C-alpha positions in Angstrom: -13.1 -10.7 -19.4 -11.0 -10.5 -16.5 -8.0 -8.5 -16.5 -4.6 -8.9 -17.8 -1.9 -7.9 -14.3 0.1 -7.5 -17.8 1.7 -8.0 -21.2 4.8 -9.1 -23.0 5.7 -7.2 -26.4 9.7 -8.8 -27.8 11.9 -7.0 -30.7 10.4 -3.8 -29.6 12.9 -1.8 -30.7 14.5 -2.0 -33.8 17.6 0.5 -32.7 17.5 -1.8 -28.9 21.1 -2.4 -29.8 22.1 0.8 -30.7 21.5 2.3 -27.9 23.4 -0.6 -25.3 26.8 0.2 -27.3 25.7 3.8 -25.9 25.5 2.3 -22.5 28.1 0.4 -22.9 30.7 3.1 -24.8 29.4 5.3 -21.6 31.5 3.0 -19.4 34.6 2.6 -21.9 36.6 3.7 -19.7 38.0 2.4 -16.6 40.4 5.2 -15.3 38.0 7.5 -15.5 40.0 9.6 -18.3 37.3 9.4 -21.4 34.3 11.3 -20.6 34.2 14.1 -18.7 33.6 14.7 -14.8 30.0 15.8 -15.3 29.0 12.7 -17.9 30.0 10.0 -15.3 27.8 11.5 -12.2 24.4 11.7 -13.8 23.9 8.8 -12.5 21.9 9.2 -8.7 21.2 6.5 -6.0 17.5 5.8 -4.6 17.9 4.3 -1.3 14.8 3.8 -0.1 15.0 2.1 3.2 13.2 -1.9 2.5 12.0 0.1 -0.8 13.8 0.2 -3.5 17.6 -0.3 -4.2 19.4 0.4 -7.7 21.0 3.1 -9.8 18.6 5.8 -12.6 19.6 8.3 -14.6 17.6 10.5 -17.5 18.4 8.7 -20.3 19.1 11.2 -22.6 21.9 11.8 -21.2 22.9 8.7 -22.6 21.4 8.3 -25.6 20.0 12.2 -26.3 19.9 10.9 -30.6 18.3 7.3 -29.6 15.0 8.0 -27.1 13.3 10.4 -29.0 13.3 7.4 -31.7 12.3 5.7 -28.6 9.6 8.0 -27.7 7.6 7.9 -30.5 7.4 4.8 -31.0 6.9 4.4 -27.7 4.0 6.6 -27.7 2.2 5.6 -30.9 2.7 2.0 -29.8 0.5 3.8 -26.1 -1.5 5.2 -28.5 -2.4 2.0 -30.4 -3.1 -0.3 -28.4 -4.1 0.4 -25.3 -6.1 4.4 -25.4 -3.0 5.9 -23.5 -0.5 8.4 -24.0 3.1 8.6 -22.0 2.8 11.6 -20.4 6.8 12.5 -19.4 10.5 10.8 -21.0 11.5 7.6 -18.4 14.2 7.2 -16.6 17.0 4.3 -16.8 18.2 2.1 -14.1 20.7 0.1 -13.5 20.7 -3.1 -10.9 23.7 -4.5 -10.0 24.9 -6.5 -6.5 22.6 -5.8 -3.9 20.1 -3.8 -5.8 16.2 -4.8 -5.7 12.7 -3.5 -5.7 10.5 -4.4 -3.2 6.5 -5.3 -2.7 4.4 -2.1 -4.3 2.4 -0.8 -6.9 1.6 2.4 -8.4 -1.7 3.0 -8.4 -1.9 6.3 -8.4 1.2 6.9 -10.6 -0.4 5.8 -14.0 -2.4 3.1 -15.5 0.3 1.2 -16.8 3.5 0.4 -16.4 6.5 -0.4 -18.4 10.0 -2.0 -19.0 12.0 -2.1 -21.9 15.5 -4.0 -21.0 18.6 -3.2 -22.3 19.9 -6.0 -19.8 22.4 -8.5 -21.9 20.1 -11.0 -19.9 21.9 -14.2 -21.4 25.2 -13.2 -20.7 24.5 -12.3 -17.9 26.8 -13.6 -14.6 23.9 -12.5 -11.8 20.9 -13.9 -10.1 17.9 -12.2 -10.2 16.5 -8.8 -11.2 13.2 -10.7 -12.6 10.0 -8.8 -11.9 7.4 -10.0 -9.5 3.9 -9.3 -10.8 1.2 -11.0 -8.4 -1.7 -11.6 -9.4 -4.7 -9.9 -9.4 -6.9 -13.0 -7.9 -6.0 -16.1 -6.5 -8.2 -19.0 -7.3 -9.8 -21.7 -4.8 -7.1 -24.6 -6.5 -4.4 -22.5 -5.4 -6.0 -20.9 -1.8 -6.6 -23.6 -0.4 -4.3 -26.2 -0.8 0.2 -26.5 -1.0 1.2 -23.4 -3.4 4.3 -21.4 -3.3 6.1 -19.5 -6.1 4.4 -18.6 -9.4 1.2 -20.1 -7.9 0.7 -16.3 -6.8 2.9 -14.1 -9.0 4.1 -14.4 -12.7 8.6 -13.8 -13.1 9.0 -11.8 -16.2 12.9 -11.8 -17.3 14.2 -8.0 -18.6 15.3 -9.9 -21.7 16.8 -7.9 -23.6 15.0 -5.8 -26.5 11.6 -6.6 -24.7 8.7 -4.2 -23.5 6.6 -5.3 -20.2 3.8 -3.7 -19.8 1.6 -3.7 -16.6 -1.1 -2.9 -14.8 -0.2 -0.2 -12.2 -3.1 -1.5 -9.5 -1.3 -4.3 -9.7 1.5 -5.3 -6.2 4.9 -5.5 -8.0 8.6 -6.3 -7.0 12.0 -6.8 -8.3 14.3 -9.6 -7.7 17.3 -8.4 -5.7 20.3 -8.6 -8.4 23.0 -10.8 -6.6 26.8 -12.0 -8.0 28.0 -8.6 -10.0 29.8 -5.3 -9.2 30.7 -4.6 -12.7 27.9 -2.5 -14.8 27.6 -4.0 -18.1 26.8 -7.1 -16.2 24.0 -4.8 -14.8 20.2 -5.3 -15.2 19.4 -1.6 -18.2 15.7 -0.5 -17.9 13.6 1.8 -19.6 11.2 2.3 -17.0 8.2 4.9 -16.8 4.2 5.2 -17.0 1.5 5.3 -19.3 -1.9 7.2 -18.1 -5.1 8.2 -20.3 -5.0 11.5 -22.4 -8.7 12.6 -21.7 -9.6 13.2 -25.1 -9.9 10.1 -28.4 -6.0 8.4 -28.6 -5.8 7.9 -31.8 -7.0 8.7 -34.7 -6.6 7.7 -38.0 -8.7 7.6 -42.0 -10.9 10.2 -42.4 -10.9 11.7 -39.2 -8.0 12.7 -38.5 -9.2 16.9 -39.3 -12.2 17.1 -37.4 -13.0 18.0 -33.8 -14.6 15.1 -31.6 -14.7 16.3 -28.6 -18.3 16.7 -29.0 -18.1 12.6 -29.2 -15.3 12.5 -26.9 -18.0 14.1 -24.0 -20.9 12.0 -24.9 -18.7 8.7 -24.6 -16.3 9.3 -21.4 -18.5 10.9 -19.2 -21.7 8.3 -18.9 -19.5 5.4 -19.2 -17.7 6.4 -16.1 -20.8 7.2 -14.6 -21.4 3.5 -15.2 -18.5 1.7 -14.2 -18.9 3.7 -10.9 -22.6 3.1 -10.4 -21.8 -0.2 -10.9 -19.2 -0.8 -8.3 -15.8 -0.9 -10.9 -12.1 0.1 -10.6 -10.0 0.5 -14.0 -11.3 1.2 -18.2 -11.9 -0.7 -21.3 -10.0 0.3 -24.7 -12.6 0.6 -27.6 -11.4 0.2 -30.8 -13.7 2.3 -33.7 -14.4 1.9 -36.9 -16.4 4.5 -38.9 -17.4 4.6 -42.8 -17.4 7.5 -44.4 -20.9 7.9 -43.8 -20.2 7.9 -39.8 -21.4 4.2 -39.1 -19.6 2.3 -36.0 -18.9 -0.6 -35.1 -16.5 -1.0 -31.7 -14.7 -3.6 -30.6 -13.5 -3.8 -27.1 -9.4 -4.2 -27.3 -8.5 -4.3 -23.4 -10.7 -4.6 -20.3 -9.1 -3.4 -17.0 -12.1 -3.7 -14.5 -11.7 -4.8 -11.0 -14.3 -4.6 -8.5 -14.7 -2.4 -5.5 -16.9 -4.2 -3.2 -20.4 -3.8 -2.8 -22.7 -3.4 -5.6 -20.9 -4.2 -8.1 -22.1 -6.3 -11.5 -20.7 -8.9 -13.8 -17.7 -7.2 -16.3 -19.4 -7.9 -19.6 -23.1 -6.5 -18.5 -21.0 -3.3 -18.1 -19.9 -4.4 -21.5 -22.3 -4.4 -23.2 -23.6 -0.8 -20.8 -20.2 0.5 -23.0 -20.4 -0.4 -25.8 -24.8 -0.2 -26.0 -23.8 4.1 -24.9 -20.3 4.1 -28.2 -23.7 2.4 -30.7 -25.5 6.1 -29.8 -22.4 8.0 -30.9 -23.6 10.8 -34.3 -20.0 10.5 -36.0 -19.1 12.9 -38.9 -18.6 12.0 -42.0 -15.2 11.7 -43.6 -14.0 11.0 -47.4 -12.2 7.3 -45.3 -13.0 5.7 -43.8 -11.7 6.2 -39.8 -10.0 3.9 -37.4 -10.1 5.8 -33.5 -8.8 3.8 -30.4 -9.5 5.0 -26.7 -9.7 4.2 -23.0 -12.7 5.5 -21.0 -12.1 5.4 -17.3 -13.8 4.6 -14.6 -12.6 7.5 -11.9 -10.3 10.3 -12.3 -6.7 9.0 -11.7 -5.6 11.0 -9.1 -8.9 11.1 -7.0 -9.6 8.7 -3.8 -11.6 5.9 -4.5 
């Protein structure tokens, strides 16, 4: 199994239309008379030479009622889908003419990045704005033949109400926007990061009220050591179904492992070892079936490799 660079989820949030309406209301003041000055000056011009050019703000300043609902859905999604947590509120960014991002990664900022679009993409009057995500590996059929563009990277359009999730280790960028200075014709995205919570991220069913710290400690440390010993960097997301007697069946949801070099074993060997470790965990008995989702990581997020 190969690590994926990204995932796309369209029509993610039911109230995205209301969030967009709040953006339009925010900028609906051609003479600057409807809103107080403090409301109009929430935007930070984020400029890092040859790397970042865009405007950013705290989304709670624009849609304070909808942001908690969005974050609740996003946090539930992160836990159920990836075994991750969303540690803080995101930023909202606006890209007008000349704005974009140069190539970089966020390997120490999170395990996964998310970008949620409130851009009226189908009605835009500008060029650019797509997210560029470079492939982890380049096949020999590309490397040794004439190739260009998306042979080396994916180009993801920020369609309205689209959630893009990508591996923070992947080099990525945003194509520079050309052609609009009007804020309502801009690229608007909400963005942030996901990381492991240091515990079982999602528990549903009979074990919801149980303290599963001992089981977590029995899994996380040994699996981390095994992955490091086998030259792998990243995480594996597991879904575990547990019957009332405590018997379990584990399923792999995501495998985001990349080789570190040196003594590297096949990913499947590492998966088999991790699943064998999970099969030896003794789960508590309960009155109902349970579902758990969690990510086990090879290295601490902030630690040097």
